[in-house]
N, C-alpha and C positions, 0 to 999 in steps of 0.2 A: 693529721686527719685530712682525708680527701673528700672534697665536695663534688657531687655529680652536677654537671652543668647540662641543662636541658635546652634544646632548640625547639621552638614551638611554632606551629602554624595553626591559627584558630579560625573556626567558623562559628558564627552566632546565629541561632534561630530564636528570634526574640518575639514573644507574644505579650503585648500590652493591651489590657482591657481596662480602660480608665472610665469610671462612671461619669456621665454627663446628664443633666436634666433630672427627671424623676424616674426611678426604677422600683419595681416591686421588691426586688432584692438587690443588694449591693454586689456586683460582680467582683471577683478576686483579681488581684494584680500578680500574675505569675510570670516568671522568667525562666525559659528553658535555655540551657547552655550546653553546647557541644564543642569539643576541641580535639586536637591531635598533638601528641607528645612524642618527641624523639630523644633518645639518649645516645650520644656518640654516633649520630647518623642513622641509628636503627630504631624502628618503632618500639615503644615501651610496652611491656605487658606486666603490670604489677599494680598494687594499691599504693597511692600516694596521698600525702596530706596537702590539701589545696586551700588557699585563702583568696577570696575574691573581694576586691575593694573598689568602690565606685568613686571616681574623681570628677571634678567639673572642668578639667583641662587635660590635654595630652601629656603634659609634663608639669611637675610641681602641682599647684592648685590646692583645692580644699577637698577633703573627704566629705562625701554626702552619704548619710546613713552610717551603718556600722559594718566593719569587715565581716565577711561570711566565711566560716571555716567548715570544711567538709573533708571526709575521707572518701576518695573516689577510686573506682577500679578502671584501669586502663587496659584495653584489649587490642592487641595489634596496633597500638598507637592511638586508638580512638577512645574517647570517654564522653559521657553525657551525665549531666546533673540538672537539677532544677532548684529554683529559689522560690519559697513561698512568700505570701504577703507579709508574714511575720519576719522572714529573713530580710526583706527590703524595707522594713519600717524606717522612716526617716530619709529614704532616697528620694530626691526631687526629680521626678520624671519630666518636669516641664522645662528642662534645660539640657544642654549638651552633656552627655555622660561618656566617661571613658572607664574601662575596666582594667584594673591592675591585677594580674594573675601571679600568685606566688606558689611555687611547687617545692615542697620539702625545704622551705626557708629561702629559696632563691626566687627573686623577682624576675619575671619574664618580660622581655621588651620587644616591641613597644606596647604601650597600652592600646586598646582597641576601642574605636568610637562606636557608640550605640546611640541610635536615634529612636524616638518613639512617635507614634501617631495615635490619636484618640480612636478607640474602637477599631483597630486595624490589626492585620496579621502580615508580618513582613519577614523575609529571609535576607540576611545581610551577609553576602560573601559565601564562598565555599572553597574547599581545597582545589588546587589546580596542579595537574601533572601532565607530562607529555606521554606517559604510559601508565598502565594500571599499577597502583600501589598495593601493599598488602591488604587483604580483604578485611574490612572493618565490621563491627557489629551490625545487625539488621537495622536498616534505616539510615546508615551513614551515606554521605554523598561525596562525590568528587567530580570535577570538571576536567575532561580530557582535552588538552589544547591541540592535540594532533588531529582528531576527528571532530573537534568542536561539539562534543556530546556530554551531557550530564549523566552520570552513572549513579545507581543506588545499590547498596549492598543488601542481599537477602540473608546474610549471615554466613554464606559459604562461597558466594561469587558476586562479581559486579555485573549488573544488567543495566541496559539503557533505561533511564527514567521515562523516556518516550520511545516507542518503536521506530520513530522516524529519525534517521541519522543523516547528517550532511556530509558530503564528500566534495570539497571545493564548492562550486556553484551548483552541484547536483544534490539530490536527496534520495534516499532509498528506505524501504520498509524492512526493518530487521526482524520482524516477528515471523512466526511460522503459520499464522492463521490467514483468514481472508480479509479483504478490505471492502467495506460497504460505504457507498455514498448514497444518502437518502434512505438507508435501511440499516437496522441494527442486527439483522440476521443474514449477512452475505453468504451465498451458497457456492461461490466460485472465487478464484483468486481476486477478481475485481467484480463487484456487483453494483450496478448503478440503477437506482429506482427513481423514476421521475414521472410525476403526474402532469397532465396538460398536453399541449400541442407543441411545445418547444422541444428542440433536440436534446436527447439524453447525453450524447457525446458529439462534439463538433471538432473536426480536424481542419485547421487553417494553415496556409502557407503563403508567405509574402516574399517575393524576390524582385530584384531589379529587372531581370531579364525573363524569368519564367517561374510561374507558380508551380508548386510541386507538393500539394497535399497528398498524403499517402497513408494507407493502413497496411502494415506488413505482418504476415504470419510466417513463423519459421517452423521447420520440422526436421528432425534428425533422430537417428537412433543413438544409443550411448547416453551420455550425461551432458549437462550444460558446460562442464569443464573439458570433457573429452567426447565431443560428438562424433558419430560415425555415419556412413552412408545409409540411405533408405534401401530396403531390400524388397524382395518379391514375396509378400505375404497375402495370399488370395489375390485381391485386386490391386495390391500395392499398399504402401504406407500412407496414411492420411497426413498431409502437410498442414492444412488449414481448412477451417469450415466456417461458413456464415449461415446461420440457421434462423428460421422464424418459428417461434413457439406460440401456441394459442391455448386458451383454456378449454379443457374437455369436460368440465363439470365437476372435476375433483382435483385436478392438478394441471400444470402447464406441460404441453407435449409438443414435440417438433412436428410441424406440418409442411414445411418447405425448407429448402436449403441448397447451397452450392458448396461443393467439396473439391478440394485440390489434392491430387494424389501423385506420388512418385514411386517408381519401382526400378529395381536393378541398377542403382546408381553407382557410378564410379567417377574417378577424377576426369575422365574424358567423355562421360555420357550421363546426362541428367534428364531422362525422359519424364514428362509429366502429362497428366490429363485432368479434365474438369468434368464433374458430374453435376447434373441439375435434377433436383427432386421436387415433386409436388404431391399433393393429396387430392384424389378424385372425389367427385360428389358421391355421397352415401358410403364413403369409406373413412377410415381413421388412421391408416398407415401410409406414410409417404412412400413413393416408389420413384425409381429413376425414369425420367422422361426424355432426357437428352444428354449426350456425351460429346465432348470435344476432345479428340484423341491426340496423342503425342505427335502424329504426322499431320495434324490439321484437318482431319476428316470430321464430319458432323454426323452423328447418328441420332435420329429422332425415332423413339420407339425401339431402338436397338442399341446395345452397348458395343457392337462390333460392326461398324459401318464398313461396307465393301466398296464405297465410292466416296468422292469428296462430300456428297450429300446422300445419305441413305435414309429413307423414310419407310418405317414399317408400321402398318396398321394392325388392328385386331379384328378378327372375324366377328367379334361380338359387338362391334360398333358400326354405326352407319355413317360416321364422319368421313368426308373426303380425305384422301391422302394429300392432295395438292390442289390449289386453286389460285388462279390469277384473274382478278376482276377490276373494273374501274370503280371510282368513288361513287358512281351511280348504280353500282351492282350489275353492270353489263359483264357477263362472263366471257373471258378470252380463252382460258384453258382450265380444264378440270380433269383430275385423275381420281376416279372413284376407288373406293376401298376394294372393290372386286376386280379392278384392273382395267375397266373401260376408260377410254380417253375421249373427252368431248372438247371440240374447238368451236367456240361461239355458243356453246350450250353447257348447262350445268347438269343435264340429265342424259348422258349418252346411253343409248340402248344397245349398242354393239361395241365391239372391241375398239372401234374408232368411229366416232360420230361427229359430223360437222354440219353447221347450218349455212356455211358459205360455199365458195367455189374451191375445188381442189385442182391444182395444176401439177402435172408430172412432167418434168423436163426430159 
């Protein structure tokens, strides 16, 4: 007659609710028990006869209470059962306890220590593997020693018990949703909600020779694993944007911003430009007010500057195109929207007006 020998790794999820003081009703003392069984190195899937006996020491010792016999179903090596208060009658929970597990007549070694705390819930140990084992029943747990992550089974696959996973000294979010700080309803990959006057986000850098705090936005076509060059789509591809949103009475809307663009990129040419947008009085839509081009030209009121500085005004505005004055409002140079130039005056009445002396060499 051949006897099956089982190798076992056990995890115990122990719940002790021990009454103290005066209660309206006496709470029950229940014990939940989970384990994992292997036969010849493979996870077992069958029904087995199991006996659980409580001892007061790791080896030898005295039995406390009566042995508990159950027929349990093992699925992909995992099983779970529970002991009622009647099952544990006579078990002294006020001392060190060790469980001896017997499967189909074979004692499994070693016994496992169980500790109890009054009115507490504790989990003692879990399975540890360097890679994912066979999927257990829903609720099963195992700890992956490679990525230092606790996984839980949903019955068909292992998923991280927390969406945050460590990678050495780094940590990353493994979920597919958004992250909210200060909000339960994040609307972007990272949403930070902060009331008061303190900064919502602070970037600090400390170096021995040079501080270098930075905020970097990346942009490329393709995917995060296979990026490709930015191309010419209308005004180009947007690389990064910093926007200011305000409340319009029903929702938040963008009212100002700075946008970084790139177009027609190659390994030898990476031209970029920057757009600045604001919203005028009595309007609700932002528009471009200034552009810094790839060649370094600045356009104010125009997106195609024809000089290092090009300023375009609107016929509908009375604002000067250009003005140089002292801190005491003495005008040195004024260029009116209609084209008149004033030197020493802010109100030129001719194409060129001056209040001073003109010298022609």
